ZAVOLUM-995554 format. One record per residue (C-alpha): x, y, z; residue number from 0. Coordinates in nm, 2 decimals, padded with zeros to 4 digits. Layout:
BEGIN
     px     py     pz num
      X      Y      Z NUM
...
***
This chain:
BEGIN
     px     py     pz num
  00.00  00.00  00.00   0
  00.14  00.34 -00.09   1
  00.24  00.60  00.17   2
  00.35  00.96  00.16   3
  00.65  01.12  00.32   4
  00.59  01.31  00.65   5
  00.83  01.59  00.74   6
  00.99  01.52  01.08   7
  00.88  01.86  01.22   8
  00.52  01.81  01.13   9
  00.26  01.79  01.41  10
  00.00  01.53  01.31  11
 -00.36  01.54  01.40  12
 -00.58  01.23  01.42  13
 -00.94  01.31  01.32  14
 -01.25  01.09  01.34  15
 -01.49  01.13  01.05  16
 -01.81  00.97  01.17  17
 -01.98  00.76  01.27  18
 -02.29  00.94  01.15  19
 -02.53  00.89  00.87  20
 -02.54  01.18  00.63  21
 -02.17  01.25  00.59  22
 -02.03  00.90  00.54  23
 -02.33  00.71  00.39  24
 -02.41  00.50  00.69  25
 -02.28  00.41  01.03  26
 -01.92  00.41  00.92  27
 -01.61  00.58  01.05  28
 -01.28  00.70  00.90  29
 -00.98  00.77  01.12  30
 -00.78  01.03  00.92  31
 -00.42  01.13  01.02  32
 -00.36  01.48  00.90  33
 -00.06  01.70  00.84  34
 -00.24  02.03  00.84  35
 -00.54  01.95  00.61  36
 -00.36  01.69  00.41  37
 -00.44  01.32  00.47  38
 -00.12  01.11  00.54  39
 -00.30  00.80  00.67  40
 -00.66  00.69  00.67  41
 -00.83  00.38  00.83  42
 -01.19  00.28  00.75  43
 -01.37  00.14  01.06  44
 -01.65 -00.10  00.98  45
 -01.89 -00.32  01.17  46
 -02.13 -00.08  01.33  47
 -02.44 -00.24  01.18  48
 -02.34 -00.60  01.13  49
 -02.65 -00.82  01.10  50
 -02.49 -01.16  01.06  51
 -02.66 -01.21  00.72  52
 -02.46 -01.52  00.62  53
 -02.50 -01.72  00.94  54
 -02.87 -01.64  00.94  55
 -02.90 -01.78  00.59  56
 -02.74 -02.11  00.70  57
 -03.03 -02.16  00.94  58
 -03.32 -02.13  00.70  59
 -03.43 -02.27  00.36  60
 -03.28 -02.14  00.04  61
 -03.60 -01.97 -00.06  62
 -03.64 -01.81  00.28  63
 -03.32 -01.62  00.24  64
 -03.45 -01.40 -00.04  65
 -03.61 -01.13  00.18  66
 -03.28 -01.10  00.36  67
 -03.08 -01.04  00.04  68
 -03.31 -00.73 -00.02  69
 -03.14 -00.57  00.29  70
 -02.78 -00.62  00.16  71
 -02.76 -00.34 -00.09  72
 -03.10 -00.19 -00.01  73
 -03.10  00.03 -00.32  74
 -03.06 -00.28 -00.54  75
 -03.28 -00.55 -00.40  76
 -03.37 -00.69 -00.75  77
 -03.00 -00.75 -00.83  78
 -02.94 -00.91 -00.49  79
 -03.23 -01.15 -00.56  80
 -03.09 -01.23 -00.90  81
 -02.75 -01.32 -00.78  82
 -02.88 -01.57 -00.52  83
 -03.13 -01.71 -00.77  84
 -02.85 -01.78 -01.03  85
 -02.64 -01.95 -00.76  86
 -02.92 -02.17 -00.65  87
 -03.00 -02.26 -01.01  88
 -02.64 -02.37 -01.07  89
 -02.64 -02.57 -00.75  90
 -02.97 -02.74 -00.81  91
 -02.95 -02.78 -01.19  92
 -03.25 -02.56 -01.26  93
 -03.33 -02.35 -01.56  94
 -03.53 -02.02 -01.56  95
 -03.83 -01.98 -01.80  96
 -03.76 -01.76 -02.10  97
 -04.02 -01.51 -02.00  98
 -03.88 -01.51 -01.65  99
 -03.53 -01.44 -01.78 100
 -03.66 -01.14 -01.97 101
 -03.83 -01.00 -01.66 102
 -03.52 -01.06 -01.45 103
 -03.30 -00.87 -01.70 104
 -03.55 -00.58 -01.72 105
 -03.56 -00.56 -01.34 106
 -03.18 -00.58 -01.31 107
 -03.13 -00.29 -01.56 108
 -03.40 -00.08 -01.40 109
 -03.21 -00.14 -01.08 110
 -02.89 -00.01 -01.24 111
 -03.08  00.31 -01.33 112
 -03.21  00.34 -00.97 113
 -02.86  00.29 -00.83 114
 -02.67  00.52 -01.06 115
 -02.91  00.81 -01.04 116
 -02.90  00.79 -00.66 117
 -02.52  00.77 -00.63 118
 -02.48  01.06 -00.88 119
 -02.72  01.27 -00.68 120
 -02.55  01.18 -00.35 121
 -02.21  01.25 -00.49 122
 -02.31  01.60 -00.59 123
 -02.46  01.64 -00.24 124
 -02.12  01.55 -00.10 125
 -01.96  01.83 -00.30 126
 -02.20  02.08 -00.15 127
 -02.46  02.09 -00.43 128
 -02.75  02.07 -00.19 129
 -03.10  01.99 -00.33 130
 -03.13  02.02 -00.70 131
 -02.91  01.74 -00.84 132
 -03.03  01.49 -00.58 133
 -03.40  01.59 -00.62 134
 -03.37  01.56 -01.00 135
 -03.22  01.21 -00.95 136
 -03.48  01.10 -00.70 137
 -03.76  01.23 -00.93 138
 -03.67  00.97 -01.19 139
 -03.59  00.70 -00.93 140
 -03.94  00.73 -00.79 141
 -04.09  00.65 -01.13 142
 -03.89  00.32 -01.15 143
 -03.99  00.24 -00.79 144
 -04.35  00.27 -00.89 145
 -04.28 -00.01 -01.14 146
 -04.12 -00.22 -00.87 147
 -04.42 -00.17 -00.64 148
 -04.67 -00.27 -00.91 149
 -04.48 -00.59 -00.99 150
 -04.37 -00.70 -00.64 151
 -04.58 -00.51 -00.39 152
 -04.28 -00.32 -00.25 153
 -04.08 -00.02 -00.36 154
 -03.74 -00.12 -00.22 155
 -03.74 -00.46 -00.05 156
 -03.89 -00.64 -00.35 157
 -03.84 -01.01 -00.27 158
 -03.94 -01.08 -00.63 159
 -03.69 -01.29 -00.82 160
 -03.69 -01.67 -00.76 161
 -03.49 -01.97 -00.88 162
 -03.65 -02.06 -01.21 163
 -03.79 -01.72 -01.28 164
 -03.98 -01.47 -01.07 165
 -04.24 -01.49 -00.80 166
 -04.54 -01.36 -01.01 167
 -04.60 -01.24 -01.36 168
 -04.62 -00.88 -01.45 169
 -04.95 -00.71 -01.39 170
 -05.16 -00.58 -01.68 171
 -05.03 -00.26 -01.83 172
 -04.69 -00.28 -01.66 173
 -04.49 -00.33 -01.98 174
 -04.65 -00.02 -02.14 175
 -04.58  00.19 -01.83 176
 -04.22  00.06 -01.83 177
 -04.17  00.15 -02.20 178
 -04.29  00.50 -02.14 179
 -04.05  00.55 -01.85 180
 -03.76  00.41 -02.04 181
 -03.84  00.61 -02.35 182
 -03.83  00.93 -02.15 183
 -03.51  00.85 -01.96 184
 -03.26  00.97 -02.22 185
 -03.41  01.32 -02.21 186
 -03.36  01.32 -01.83 187
 -03.00  01.21 -01.88 188
 -02.93  01.48 -02.14 189
 -03.07  01.74 -01.90 190
 -02.88  01.59 -01.60 191
 -02.55  01.56 -01.78 192
 -02.59  01.91 -01.93 193
 -02.60  02.05 -01.57 194
 -02.32  01.85 -01.44 195
 -02.05  01.72 -01.68 196
 -01.91  02.05 -01.79 197
 -01.98  02.23 -01.46 198
 -01.66  02.41 -01.37 199
 -01.69  02.35 -01.00 200
 -01.76  01.99 -01.04 201
 -01.46  01.94 -01.27 202
 -01.23  02.12 -01.02 203
 -01.35  01.89 -00.74 204
 -01.33  01.57 -00.93 205
 -01.06  01.58 -01.21 206
 -00.74  01.41 -01.09 207
 -00.89  01.36 -00.74 208
 -00.89  01.01 -00.59 209
 -00.70  00.85 -00.88 210
 -00.71  00.47 -00.87 211
 -00.42  00.32 -01.07 212
 -00.53  00.05 -01.30 213
 -00.28 -00.21 -01.17 214
 -00.39 -00.15 -00.81 215
 -00.76 -00.18 -00.91 216
 -00.69 -00.52 -01.07 217
 -00.47 -00.65 -00.78 218
 -00.72 -00.54 -00.52 219
 -01.01 -00.72 -00.70 220
 -01.20 -00.40 -00.76 221
 -01.50 -00.45 -01.00 222
 -01.78 -00.26 -01.15 223
 -01.78  00.11 -01.25 224
 -01.47  00.17 -01.03 225
 -01.27 -00.08 -01.23 226
 -01.40  00.03 -01.57 227
 -01.32  00.39 -01.48 228
 -00.95  00.29 -01.48 229
 -00.98  00.17 -01.84 230
 -01.03 -00.20 -01.78 231
 -01.28 -00.36 -02.01 232
 -01.44 -00.61 -01.77 233
 -01.82 -00.65 -01.73 234
 -01.95 -00.99 -01.60 235
 -02.26 -00.95 -01.83 236
 -02.02 -00.98 -02.12 237
 -01.76 -01.22 -01.96 238
 -02.01 -01.48 -01.83 239
 -02.31 -01.41 -02.06 240
 -02.54 -01.51 -01.78 241
 -02.91 -01.50 -01.81 242
 -03.00 -01.38 -02.17 243
 -02.76 -01.09 -02.19 244
 -02.60 -01.24 -02.50 245
 -02.92 -01.15 -02.69 246
 -02.87 -00.77 -02.65 247
 -02.64 -00.52 -02.81 248
 -02.47 -00.28 -02.57 249
 -02.13 -00.14 -02.50 250
 -01.91 -00.14 -02.19 251
 -01.82  00.23 -02.11 252
 -01.47  00.29 -01.97 253
 -01.27  00.58 -01.83 254
 -00.91  00.67 -01.87 255
 -00.76  00.82 -01.55 256
 -00.96  00.64 -01.28 257
 -01.04  00.96 -01.09 258
 -01.37  01.07 -00.93 259
 -01.48  01.23 -01.26 260
 -01.43  00.91 -01.45 261
 -01.62  00.72 -01.19 262
 -01.91  00.97 -01.22 263
 -01.91  00.97 -01.60 264
 -01.88  00.59 -01.65 265
 -02.20  00.56 -01.45 266
 -02.37  00.82 -01.67 267
 -02.27  00.62 -01.98 268
 -02.38  00.29 -01.82 269
 -02.72  00.43 -01.77 270
 -02.74  00.51 -02.14 271
 -02.64  00.15 -02.22 272
 -02.90  00.02 -01.97 273
 -03.17  00.21 -02.15 274
 -03.06  00.04 -02.47 275
 -03.08 -00.30 -02.31 276
 -03.42 -00.22 -02.17 277
 -03.56 -00.10 -02.50 278
 -03.45 -00.42 -02.66 279
 -03.58 -00.64 -02.38 280
 -03.92 -00.46 -02.36 281
 -03.96 -00.50 -02.74 282
 -03.88 -00.87 -02.73 283
 -04.05 -01.00 -02.42 284
 -04.39 -01.05 -02.57 285
 -04.23 -01.31 -02.80 286
 -04.09 -01.50 -02.51 287
 -04.25 -01.83 -02.41 288
 -04.41 -01.80 -02.07 289
 -04.42 -02.08 -01.81 290
 -04.75 -02.06 -01.61 291
 -04.79 -02.26 -01.30 292
 -05.11 -02.46 -01.23 293
 -05.23 -02.16 -01.02 294
 -05.19 -01.94 -01.32 295
 -04.97 -01.67 -01.16 296
 -04.62 -01.77 -01.06 297
 -04.37 -01.82 -01.35 298
 -04.08 -01.96 -01.14 299
 -04.03 -02.33 -01.22 300
 -03.86 -02.42 -00.88 301
 -04.06 -02.56 -00.59 302
 -04.10 -02.35 -00.28 303
 -03.89 -02.60 -00.08 304
 -03.63 -02.83 -00.23 305
 -03.31 -03.01 -00.14 306
 -03.02 -02.95 -00.39 307
 -02.77 -03.24 -00.43 308
 -02.45 -03.23 -00.23 309
 -02.20 -02.99 -00.39 310
 -02.09 -02.63 -00.41 311
 -02.12 -02.34 -00.65 312
 -02.04 -01.97 -00.70 313
 -02.30 -01.77 -00.88 314
 -02.22 -01.41 -00.97 315
 -02.37 -01.11 -01.16 316
 -02.27 -00.76 -01.26 317
 -02.46 -00.57 -00.99 318
 -02.46 -00.19 -01.02 319
 -02.16 -00.17 -00.78 320
 -01.96 -00.45 -00.92 321
 -01.93 -00.83 -00.89 322
 -02.19 -00.96 -00.65 323
 -02.13 -01.33 -00.58 324
 -02.29 -01.60 -00.37 325
 -02.09 -01.91 -00.26 326
 -02.32 -02.19 -00.16 327
 -02.23 -02.53 -00.02 328
 -02.50 -02.80 -00.01 329
 -02.50 -03.10  00.22 330
 -02.82 -03.23  00.06 331
 -03.06 -03.07  00.31 332
 -03.31 -02.80  00.25 333
 -03.08 -02.52  00.38 334
 -02.72 -02.43  00.28 335
 -02.43 -02.58  00.48 336
 -02.22 -02.28  00.39 337
 -02.34 -01.94  00.25 338
 -02.11 -01.65  00.17 339
 -02.17 -01.32 -00.01 340
 -01.89 -01.16 -00.21 341
 -02.02 -00.80 -00.16 342
 -01.87 -00.54 -00.41 343
 -01.92 -00.25 -00.16 344
 -01.69 -00.42  00.09 345
 -01.42 -00.51 -00.17 346
 -01.43 -00.17 -00.34 347
 -01.39  00.00  00.00 348
 -01.05 -00.16  00.07 349
 -00.85  00.08 -00.14 350
 -01.01  00.40  00.01 351
 -00.68  00.50  00.18 352
 -00.48  00.47 -00.14 353
 -00.72  00.71 -00.31 354
 -00.72  00.96 -00.03 355
 -00.35  01.00  00.05 356
 -00.22  01.35 -00.03 357
 -00.57  01.49 -00.06 358
 -00.76  01.73  00.17 359
 -01.03  01.63  00.42 360
 -01.30  01.77  00.20 361
 -01.18  01.55 -00.09 362
 -01.20  01.24  00.12 363
 -01.58  01.28  00.15 364
 -01.61  01.31 -00.23 365
 -01.38  01.02 -00.29 366
 -01.58  00.80 -00.05 367
 -01.90  00.91 -00.23 368
 -01.75  00.80 -00.57 369
 -01.69  00.45 -00.44 370
 -02.07  00.40 -00.40 371
 -02.10  00.19 -00.09 372
 -02.41  00.07  00.10 373
 -02.33 -00.03  00.46 374
 -02.58 -00.31  00.46 375
 -02.36 -00.48  00.20 376
 -02.03 -00.39  00.37 377
 -02.14 -00.52  00.71 378
 -02.35 -00.82  00.60 379
***
């Protein structure tokens, strides 16, 4: 890990940033060692809201764990559901219905829009732009949450995706509403980016701030927009071609420097690509073959309770924050013998000190915001 030289005559100050909610995105603390206002050492302190997610999951059935995954990255519950569903399908040898796969991709990409609009608004809030950017972002986010509520009954803790498909088919009129929201989204992005991307103050606060070297990002297992902002072409949707992503045309946006600005702009571009995927999926879903259960509602093929054969698997997806993986070990019973979550927020947070060294205290808040963490995922 890199360090900076401290003059012998310097008087260092150790400053606690947190724990509090608004400034550091959750009950999380940074211990910063300062030479004047310059950071010479920084230690993240975790564990204030640990809920023992993985051990709880080992004491209940596979299906019963899904509501708990909603609370990992609570901005992205649909993606959390999808990662676990894929892992269980691999373990149990299940296949999702074609219509179920389309719905899951649509929900996953809508979730990416929800996450990236929120993190962009919060990032601007961290820079001191109170109100307008965040409210613009949340205005669009609320429209998508309306869709989630109509399909699952909940706006944030959706508990919707299941092994073999999803819990219930889409209600009447849902696809038309989704098409209208997706069609209007590029106009919002144009307006949003027009206000932000060339803003002089934003560029001064983000260009060459919190640079993450490409080699360090790779060696530290950083994934998602943070990795792609360094110029690495790595997206699990392309690498693994899980679900039905190989049916859609889309690009993988990348940055060049790996600074805060690149991390912001990669997310803007990713939203544009998600819109493209959504437009294709919404056009094609009516041609997909549905699987309808005897009750006529659920389209998941998996039973409510089942006992996968003995074995282990690792299922992963490209969540909005990076690689979200589930390691499951089965002993043949109806609940996992071993359950572990590879949470991108936690992994991406490990290089926070490297990005903050040499910067001012005010920069550390912005750098942390650009990492895009959710503490429910960090402290599992």
